[in-house]
C-alpha positions as CSV (number, residue, x, y, z in Angstrom):
1,X,-14.6,29.8,11.7
2,X,-12.8,27.4,9.3
3,X,-9.7,29.5,9.1
4,X,-9.5,29.9,12.8
5,X,-9.6,26.2,13.3
6,X,-7.1,25.4,10.5
7,X,-4.6,28.1,11.2
8,X,-3.1,27.0,14.5
9,X,-3.6,23.3,13.8
10,X,0.1,22.8,12.9
11,X,1.0,23.2,16.5
12,X,4.8,23.7,16.9
13,X,6.6,22.9,13.7
14,X,9.9,22.8,15.6
15,X,8.6,20.1,18.0
16,X,7.0,18.2,15.2
17,X,10.2,18.2,13.2
18,X,12.3,17.3,16.3
19,X,10.1,14.3,17.1
20,X,10.3,13.1,13.5
21,X,14.1,13.5,13.4
22,X,14.5,11.5,16.6
23,X,12.5,8.7,15.1
24,X,14.6,8.7,11.9
25,X,17.9,8.6,13.8
26,X,16.7,5.8,16.1
27,X,15.5,3.7,13.2
28,X,18.6,4.4,11.1
29,X,20.7,3.2,14.1
30,X,18.5,0.0,14.4
31,X,18.8,-0.7,10.7
32,X,22.5,-0.3,10.8
33,X,22.9,-2.6,13.9
34,X,20.4,-5.2,12.7
35,X,22.0,-5.5,9.3
36,X,25.3,-7.3,9.8
37,X,25.5,-8.5,6.2
38,X,23.6,-8.2,3.0
39,X,25.9,-9.9,0.6
40,X,23.7,-12.7,-0.7
41,X,20.4,-12.3,-2.5
42,X,18.6,-14.2,0.3
43,X,20.0,-11.7,2.9
44,X,19.0,-8.7,0.8
45,X,15.6,-9.8,-0.5
46,X,14.3,-12.1,2.2
47,X,16.4,-11.3,5.3
48,X,17.7,-14.9,5.2
49,X,14.2,-16.1,6.1
50,X,15.1,-15.5,9.7
51,X,12.0,-13.8,11.1
52,X,9.4,-15.5,13.3
53,X,5.8,-15.6,12.5
54,X,5.0,-12.9,15.2
55,X,7.7,-10.6,13.9
56,X,6.7,-11.0,10.2
57,X,3.0,-10.7,11.1
58,X,3.5,-7.3,12.7
59,X,5.8,-6.2,9.9
60,X,3.2,-7.4,7.3
61,X,0.5,-5.5,9.0
62,X,2.8,-2.5,8.8
63,X,2.8,-2.9,5.0
64,X,-1.0,-2.9,5.0
65,X,-1.3,-0.1,7.5
66,X,0.1,2.6,5.2
67,X,-0.4,6.3,5.0
68,X,-3.6,5.5,3.1
69,X,-4.9,3.7,6.2
70,X,-3.8,6.1,8.9
71,X,-4.3,9.5,7.1
72,X,-6.5,8.7,4.1
73,X,-9.1,6.5,5.7
74,X,-9.4,8.5,8.8
75,X,-9.9,11.6,6.6
76,X,-12.3,9.8,4.3
77,X,-14.4,8.7,7.3
78,X,-14.3,12.2,8.8
79,X,-15.5,13.9,5.6
80,X,-17.6,11.2,3.9
81,X,-18.6,9.1,6.8
82,X,-19.8,5.5,6.2
83,X,-18.5,5.5,2.6
84,X,-15.0,6.3,3.8
85,X,-15.0,3.3,6.1
86,X,-15.6,1.0,3.1
87,X,-11.9,1.3,2.3
88,X,-10.9,-0.4,5.5
89,X,-13.6,-3.1,5.1
90,X,-12.0,-3.9,1.7
91,X,-8.6,-4.2,3.1
92,X,-9.6,-6.6,5.9
93,X,-11.5,-8.9,3.5
94,X,-8.6,-8.7,1.1
95,X,-6.3,-10.2,3.7
96,X,-8.6,-13.3,3.9
97,X,-8.3,-13.7,0.1
98,X,-4.5,-13.6,0.4
99,X,-4.6,-16.2,3.1
100,X,-7.0,-18.6,1.5
101,X,-5.9,-18.5,-2.1
102,X,-2.3,-17.2,-2.5
103,X,-0.1,-16.8,0.6
104,X,1.1,-20.2,1.6
105,X,1.3,-21.6,-2.0
106,X,3.3,-18.6,-3.1
107,X,5.7,-19.0,-0.2
108,X,6.2,-22.7,-1.0
109,X,6.7,-22.2,-4.7
110,X,8.9,-19.0,-5.1
111,X,12.0,-17.6,-3.6
112,X,12.0,-13.8,-3.6
113,X,9.5,-12.3,-6.0
114,X,6.1,-13.0,-7.6
115,X,8.0,-13.5,-10.9
116,X,9.4,-16.7,-9.4
117,X,5.9,-18.2,-9.1
118,X,4.6,-16.9,-12.4
119,X,7.6,-18.2,-14.3
120,X,7.9,-21.5,-12.4
121,X,6.3,-23.6,-15.2
122,X,6.5,-21.1,-18.0
123,X,9.2,-19.7,-20.4
124,X,11.4,-17.8,-18.0
125,X,12.5,-14.7,-19.8
126,X,9.2,-13.2,-21.2
127,X,7.2,-14.0,-18.1
128,X,9.8,-12.6,-15.7
129,X,10.1,-9.5,-17.8
130,X,6.3,-9.1,-17.7
131,X,6.1,-9.7,-13.9
132,X,8.8,-7.1,-13.4
133,X,7.1,-4.5,-15.5
134,X,3.8,-5.0,-13.6
135,X,5.6,-4.8,-10.3
136,X,7.4,-1.6,-11.2
137,X,4.1,0.1,-12.4
138,X,2.1,-1.0,-9.4
139,X,4.8,0.1,-6.9
140,X,5.1,3.5,-8.6
141,X,1.4,4.2,-8.2
142,X,1.4,3.0,-4.6
143,X,4.4,5.3,-3.9
144,X,2.5,8.2,-5.3
145,X,0.0,7.7,-2.5
146,X,2.6,7.5,0.2
147,X,4.5,10.5,-1.0
148,X,1.3,12.5,-1.5
149,X,0.6,11.7,2.1
150,X,4.0,13.0,3.1
151,X,3.3,16.3,1.3
152,X,0.0,16.8,3.0
153,X,1.5,16.0,6.4
154,X,4.4,18.3,5.9
155,X,2.1,21.2,4.9
156,X,0.1,20.7,8.1
157,X,2.8,19.9,10.7
158,X,5.8,22.0,9.6
159,X,3.7,25.0,8.4
160,X,5.1,24.7,4.9
161,X,2.5,26.0,2.5
162,X,4.4,26.6,-0.8
163,X,4.7,23.9,-3.4
164,X,8.5,24.5,-3.6
165,X,8.8,24.0,0.2
166,X,6.7,20.8,0.2
167,X,8.7,19.5,-2.8
168,X,12.0,20.0,-0.9
169,X,10.7,18.2,2.1
170,X,9.2,15.3,0.1
171,X,12.7,15.0,-1.4
172,X,14.2,14.7,2.1
173,X,11.7,11.9,2.9
174,X,12.6,10.1,-0.3
175,X,16.3,10.2,0.5
176,X,15.8,8.8,3.9
177,X,13.6,6.0,2.5
178,X,16.2,5.1,-0.1
179,X,18.9,5.0,2.6
180,X,16.8,2.4,4.6
181,X,16.7,0.1,1.5
182,X,20.4,0.6,0.5
183,X,21.7,-0.1,4.0
184,X,19.1,-2.4,5.5
185,X,17.7,-4.5,2.7
186,X,14.7,-6.7,3.8
187,X,16.0,-7.1,7.3
188,X,16.4,-3.4,8.0
189,X,13.1,-2.6,6.3
190,X,11.3,-5.3,8.3
191,X,12.6,-3.9,11.6
192,X,11.5,-0.4,10.6
193,X,8.0,-1.9,9.8
194,X,7.8,-3.7,13.1
195,X,8.7,-0.5,15.0
196,X,6.3,1.6,12.9
197,X,3.4,-0.9,13.2
198,X,3.8,-1.2,16.9
199,X,3.8,2.6,17.4
200,X,0.8,3.0,15.1
201,X,-1.3,0.4,16.9
202,X,-0.4,1.7,20.3
203,X,-1.1,5.3,19.3
204,X,-4.5,4.7,17.7
205,X,-5.6,2.3,20.5
206,X,-4.8,4.9,23.2
207,X,-6.5,7.6,21.2
208,X,-9.6,5.4,20.7
209,X,-9.9,4.6,24.4
210,X,-9.5,8.3,25.3
211,X,-12.0,9.4,22.7
212,X,-14.7,6.9,23.7
213,X,-14.1,7.9,27.3
214,X,-14.5,11.6,26.4
215,X,-18.0,10.8,25.2
216,X,-18.9,8.8,28.3
217,X,-18.2,5.5,26.6
218,X,-21.4,6.2,24.6
219,X,-20.9,5.7,20.8
220,X,-24.3,7.1,20.1
221,X,-23.3,10.4,21.7
222,X,-20.1,10.5,19.6
223,X,-21.9,9.8,16.3
224,X,-24.6,12.3,17.1
225,X,-22.1,15.1,17.7
226,X,-20.3,14.0,14.4
227,X,-23.5,14.5,12.4
228,X,-23.9,18.0,13.9
229,X,-20.4,19.0,12.7
230,X,-20.7,17.7,9.2
231,X,-22.6,19.2,6.2
232,X,-23.9,15.7,5.5
233,X,-25.8,15.6,8.7
234,X,-27.5,12.2,9.3
235,X,-26.2,11.0,5.9
236,X,-22.8,10.8,7.5
237,X,-23.8,7.5,9.1
238,X,-25.5,6.1,6.0
239,X,-24.1,4.6,2.8
240,X,-24.3,6.6,-0.3
241,X,-22.9,10.0,0.6
242,X,-20.1,9.5,-1.9
243,X,-21.2,6.4,-3.8
244,X,-24.9,6.0,-4.6
245,X,-26.2,9.3,-5.7
246,X,-26.2,8.2,-9.4
247,X,-26.0,4.9,-11.2
248,X,-22.4,5.8,-12.2
249,X,-21.4,6.4,-8.6
250,X,-22.9,3.1,-7.6
251,X,-20.9,1.3,-10.3
252,X,-17.8,3.2,-9.1
253,X,-18.4,1.9,-5.6
254,X,-18.6,-1.7,-6.9
255,X,-15.4,-1.1,-8.9
256,X,-13.6,0.3,-5.8
257,X,-14.7,-2.6,-3.6
258,X,-13.5,-5.1,-6.2
259,X,-10.1,-3.4,-6.5
260,X,-9.7,-3.2,-2.7
261,X,-10.5,-6.8,-2.1
262,X,-8.6,-8.3,-5.0
263,X,-5.8,-5.8,-5.3
264,X,-4.5,-5.9,-1.7
265,X,-4.0,-9.6,-1.9
266,X,-1.7,-9.3,-4.9
267,X,0.5,-6.3,-3.9
268,X,4.2,-7.2,-4.6
269,X,5.7,-5.7,-1.5
270,X,3.2,-7.5,0.8
271,X,3.5,-10.9,-0.8
272,X,7.3,-10.7,-0.6
273,X,7.0,-10.9,3.2
274,X,6.0,-14.5,3.0
275,X,9.6,-15.3,2.0
276,X,11.1,-13.8,5.2
277,X,10.0,-16.7,7.4
278,X,11.6,-20.2,7.4
279,X,8.6,-22.5,7.2
280,X,5.0,-22.6,6.0
281,X,3.9,-22.9,9.6
282,X,5.5,-19.6,10.4
283,X,3.9,-18.1,7.3
284,X,0.5,-19.1,8.7
285,X,1.4,-17.7,12.1
286,X,2.3,-14.4,10.3
287,X,-1.2,-14.3,8.8
288,X,-2.8,-14.7,12.2
289,X,-0.8,-11.9,13.9
290,X,-1.3,-9.7,10.9
291,X,-5.1,-10.3,10.9
292,X,-5.5,-9.4,14.6
293,X,-3.4,-6.3,14.1
294,X,-5.4,-5.1,11.2
295,X,-8.8,-5.7,12.8
296,X,-7.7,-3.8,15.9
297,X,-6.4,-0.9,13.8
298,X,-9.4,-0.5,11.6
299,X,-11.9,-0.6,14.4
300,X,-9.9,2.1,16.1
301,X,-9.6,4.2,13.0
302,X,-13.4,4.2,12.7
303,X,-13.6,5.9,16.1
304,X,-10.8,8.3,15.1
305,X,-12.5,9.3,11.9
306,X,-15.9,10.0,13.4
307,X,-14.2,11.7,16.4
308,X,-12.4,14.0,14.1
309,X,-15.7,15.1,12.6
310,X,-17.3,15.5,16.1
311,X,-14.4,17.5,17.6
312,X,-12.7,19.3,14.7
313,X,-15.5,19.4,12.1
314,X,-15.6,18.4,8.4
315,X,-15.2,21.9,7.1
316,X,-12.1,22.6,9.2
317,X,-10.5,19.4,8.0
318,X,-11.2,20.0,4.3
319,X,-9.8,23.5,4.4
320,X,-6.8,22.7,6.5
321,X,-3.3,22.3,4.8
322,X,-3.3,18.7,3.6
323,X,-7.1,18.5,3.2
324,X,-8.7,15.2,4.2
325,X,-5.3,13.7,5.1
326,X,-5.1,16.1,8.0
327,X,-8.0,14.6,10.0
328,X,-6.0,12.5,12.4
329,X,-3.3,15.1,13.1
330,X,-5.9,17.8,13.7
331,X,-7.8,15.5,16.1
332,X,-4.5,14.8,17.9
333,X,-3.8,18.5,18.3
334,X,-7.4,19.1,19.5
335,X,-7.3,16.4,22.3
336,X,-3.6,16.4,23.2
337,X,-2.1,19.7,22.1
338,X,1.3,20.1,20.6
339,X,2.9,17.1,22.3
340,X,0.3,14.5,21.0
341,X,0.4,16.2,17.6
342,X,4.2,15.7,17.6
343,X,3.8,12.0,18.5
344,X,1.1,11.4,15.9
345,X,3.2,13.3,13.3
346,X,6.2,11.1,14.0
347,X,4.1,7.9,13.6
348,X,2.6,9.2,10.4
349,X,6.0,10.0,9.0
350,X,7.2,6.6,10.1
351,X,4.3,5.0,8.3
352,X,5.2,6.8,5.1
353,X,8.9,6.0,5.3
354,X,8.5,2.3,6.2
355,X,5.9,1.6,3.5
356,X,7.8,3.4,0.7
357,X,11.0,1.6,1.8
358,X,9.1,-1.7,1.4
359,X,7.8,-0.6,-2.0
360,X,11.2,0.4,-3.1
361,X,12.7,-2.9,-2.0
362,X,10.0,-4.8,-3.9
363,X,10.6,-2.8,-7.1
364,X,14.4,-3.1,-7.0
365,X,14.2,-6.8,-6.1
366,X,11.9,-7.5,-9.0
367,X,14.1,-5.7,-11.5
368,X,17.4,-7.1,-10.2
369,X,16.1,-10.7,-9.7
370,X,13.7,-11.1,-12.6
371,X,15.1,-8.9,-15.3
372,X,18.9,-8.6,-14.6
373,X,19.6,-12.1,-13.1
374,X,17.1,-14.2,-15.1
375,X,16.4,-12.3,-18.3
376,X,19.7,-10.4,-19.0
377,X,22.1,-12.8,-17.3
378,X,19.9,-15.9,-18.0
379,X,20.1,-17.2,-14.4
380,X,23.9,-17.0,-14.2
381,X,24.3,-13.7,-12.3
382,X,26.7,-13.3,-9.5
383,X,24.9,-12.7,-6.2
384,X,27.0,-9.7,-5.4
385,X,26.3,-8.1,-8.8
386,X,22.6,-8.8,-8.4
387,X,22.5,-7.1,-5.1
388,X,24.4,-4.2,-6.5
389,X,21.9,-3.8,-9.4
390,X,19.1,-4.0,-6.8
391,X,20.6,-1.1,-4.9
392,X,21.1,1.0,-8.0
393,X,17.5,0.3,-9.0
394,X,16.4,1.4,-5.5
395,X,18.0,4.8,-6.2
396,X,16.3,5.1,-9.5
397,X,12.9,4.1,-8.0
398,X,13.4,6.5,-5.2
399,X,14.0,9.4,-7.6
400,X,10.8,8.5,-9.5
401,X,8.8,8.3,-6.2
402,X,10.0,11.8,-5.2
403,X,9.0,13.3,-8.6
404,X,5.7,11.5,-8.5
405,X,5.0,12.5,-5.0
406,X,5.6,16.2,-5.9
407,X,3.1,15.9,-8.8
408,X,0.4,14.1,-6.7
409,X,0.8,16.3,-3.6
410,X,-2.6,17.2,-2.2
411,X,-4.6,14.1,-3.4
412,X,-6.4,11.9,-0.9
413,X,-3.9,9.0,-0.3
414,X,-6.6,6.3,0.1
415,X,-8.0,7.3,-3.3
416,X,-4.5,7.1,-4.9
417,X,-3.9,3.7,-3.3
418,X,-7.2,2.4,-4.8
419,X,-5.7,3.0,-8.3
420,X,-2.6,1.0,-7.4
421,X,-4.8,-1.8,-6.1
422,X,-6.8,-1.8,-9.3
423,X,-3.5,-2.2,-11.2
424,X,-2.4,-5.1,-8.9
425,X,-5.8,-6.8,-9.1
426,X,-5.8,-6.5,-12.9
427,X,-2.2,-7.6,-13.7
428,X,-1.3,-9.9,-10.8
429,X,-4.2,-11.7,-9.2
430,X,-5.7,-13.4,-12.4
431,X,-2.2,-14.5,-13.4
432,X,-1.4,-15.9,-9.9
433,X,-4.7,-17.8,-9.6
434,X,-4.3,-19.3,-13.0
435,X,-0.7,-20.2,-12.4
436,X,-1.4,-21.9,-9.0
437,X,-4.7,-23.6,-9.9
438,X,-5.2,-24.1,-13.7
439,X,-3.3,-27.1,-15.1
440,X,-3.6,-25.9,-18.7
441,X,-2.4,-22.4,-18.2
442,X,0.7,-21.6,-20.3
443,X,3.2,-18.9,-21.2
444,X,0.9,-17.2,-23.7
445,X,-1.9,-17.0,-21.2
446,X,0.4,-15.6,-18.6
447,X,1.6,-12.8,-20.9
448,X,-1.9,-12.0,-22.1
449,X,-3.2,-11.9,-18.6
450,X,-0.4,-9.6,-17.2
451,X,-0.2,-7.2,-20.1
452,X,-4.0,-7.2,-20.9
453,X,-4.9,-6.4,-17.3
454,X,-2.0,-3.9,-16.8
455,X,-2.5,-2.1,-20.1
456,X,-6.3,-1.8,-20.0
457,X,-6.1,-0.5,-16.4
458,X,-3.5,2.1,-17.2
459,X,-5.5,3.3,-20.2
460,X,-8.7,3.5,-18.3
461,X,-7.1,5.4,-15.4
462,X,-5.5,7.9,-17.8
463,X,-8.9,8.6,-19.4
464,X,-10.9,8.6,-16.2
465,X,-12.1,11.3,-13.9
466,X,-9.2,10.4,-11.6
467,X,-6.8,12.2,-14.0
468,X,-8.9,14.9,-15.6
469,X,-12.3,16.4,-15.9
470,X,-13.3,17.2,-12.2
471,X,-12.1,19.6,-9.5
472,X,-10.5,16.7,-7.6
473,X,-8.7,15.2,-10.6
474,X,-4.9,14.9,-10.5
475,X,-4.7,17.3,-13.5
476,X,-7.1,20.2,-13.1
477,X,-8.2,22.7,-15.7
478,X,-8.4,20.2,-18.6
479,X,-10.8,17.4,-19.5
480,X,-9.9,14.5,-21.7
481,X,-11.7,11.7,-19.9
482,X,-14.2,9.5,-21.6
483,X,-14.3,6.5,-19.2
484,X,-16.9,7.4,-16.6
485,X,-15.6,5.4,-13.6
486,X,-12.9,6.8,-11.2
487,X,-11.7,3.3,-10.5
488,X,-11.4,1.0,-13.5
489,X,-11.3,-2.4,-11.6
490,X,-14.8,-3.4,-12.6
491,X,-13.7,-3.5,-16.3
492,X,-9.9,-4.3,-16.2
493,X,-10.0,-7.2,-13.6
494,X,-12.5,-9.4,-15.6
495,X,-10.8,-8.4,-18.8
496,X,-7.5,-9.8,-17.4
497,X,-9.2,-13.1,-16.6
498,X,-10.6,-13.2,-20.1
499,X,-7.3,-12.4,-21.7
500,X,-5.5,-15.1,-19.7
501,X,-8.1,-17.7,-20.7
502,X,-8.1,-16.7,-24.4
503,X,-4.3,-16.6,-24.5
504,X,-4.1,-20.1,-23.1
505,X,-6.9,-21.6,-25.3
506,X,-5.6,-20.2,-28.5
507,X,-1.9,-20.8,-27.9
508,X,-0.1,-23.4,-30.0
509,X,2.3,-24.2,-27.2
510,X,0.6,-26.2,-24.3
511,X,1.7,-26.0,-20.7
512,X,4.3,-28.4,-19.3
513,X,2.4,-31.1,-17.3
514,X,5.5,-32.3,-15.5
515,X,6.3,-28.8,-14.3
516,X,2.7,-28.3,-13.1
517,X,2.8,-31.6,-11.1
518,X,6.1,-30.4,-9.5
519,X,4.6,-27.1,-8.7
520,X,1.5,-28.6,-7.2
521,X,3.5,-30.8,-4.9
522,X,5.7,-28.0,-3.8
523,X,2.8,-25.6,-3.3
524,X,0.8,-28.1,-1.1
525,X,3.7,-29.6,0.9
526,X,6.5,-27.1,0.9
527,X,9.0,-29.7,-0.3
528,X,11.8,-27.9,-2.1
529,X,10.5,-24.4,-1.1
530,X,13.0,-21.7,-1.5
531,X,15.2,-23.6,-4.0
């Protein structure tokens, strides 16, 4: 039964590929036309701060609504039920954290990267280098998730089942993504995100309305059928199917929730978007539009996930090429045949391309602006040479993303993203909060917080069940884990706060009170923002 359901699920590989290529050519044309110049750093990194709140809000929601949201969460809900939906709850709550604590103050204080804010009242060179290192590591882990999603989607939609074939196609996706960044910069990447987010919202909304109608607008009927097509039965609708069976799994759930809420609000490629609008008012408008987009999407994806269980079945999803990540495409094929599958596949590919392009831009901007311009050139870099370094960095980051995506192919993308979020929450969030709110915070505290959080999180991930020791680990067949939790956020996030506090308290070099006063005025009023 499972094989029969999974085998024809790829629909027409030719049509799927054709729809995807049409989208790529259209967006490449738009990127080329929209990007008239990218000579200055402001043009390349922040699109000249020329986007409106509505435009940036939709693009920002596109950064949040990644392959982890569309493919990973829908699959997690379809297979694990209630526990899978907890991912989306974490993302929505995280956005409120970003709004209330970080967003506007960051936009008023910095110019292009988080390093601008972290180094504002600290010694520039060591802090910017640390911020760049954290950004590069976080974006790499996040890219793993997106490229793994590309591999699973390719396996399902193009009927490519060999590792070599998937690797070749992942390489093609990576090349297109790098081209977006090289040609378009932030302006081109933002337009791709706007198009992608709009298509994604429209697609899942129409699918949701159709699916609810298919069950007579009776959610109870939908959920009842979902329980009948899942090995979990009634437990599909209850918490604890994945987290709660043991004390360790309950701790893992707390750790995951902490990483989701605190990590999303400190992702480099998301926070960079606050610099693409001209005023703090437009930044607040961006938040409003992004919030509504996210709430709409995640309510829809709940219906999509449970509908996939009801109509396709958990077993068919798990055994299909792409595993859990294939839930939404399989559902599309079930209700709309080859044509709807082609549309959904194009949207999913667009999601991966747009998000990885944003990640690549964030990583290249951080290296070029923080390391090259301010550490190596000591703030005296020529804008053209800085942009050139950013483009070269984008090529290098794209290559690493391709290699990492090939290695991580087959993993659940929502799970991989949770590791990136743990890194972001450990390295960035404590440092940002201390910088923006604690007068005494100094350079030593900043370095201790960044490296303490980043280093501890990396070590715990490496020796966790996420990497080895279980059948679902990234590396199978070996077991060198000693840390019991799959997500290390419960340990590494508090540790980063402690490191930042101790580094500040025991430092012999106090913070600069004048710089703190200047930063506080700028953060609250926006006076001098962007300078």
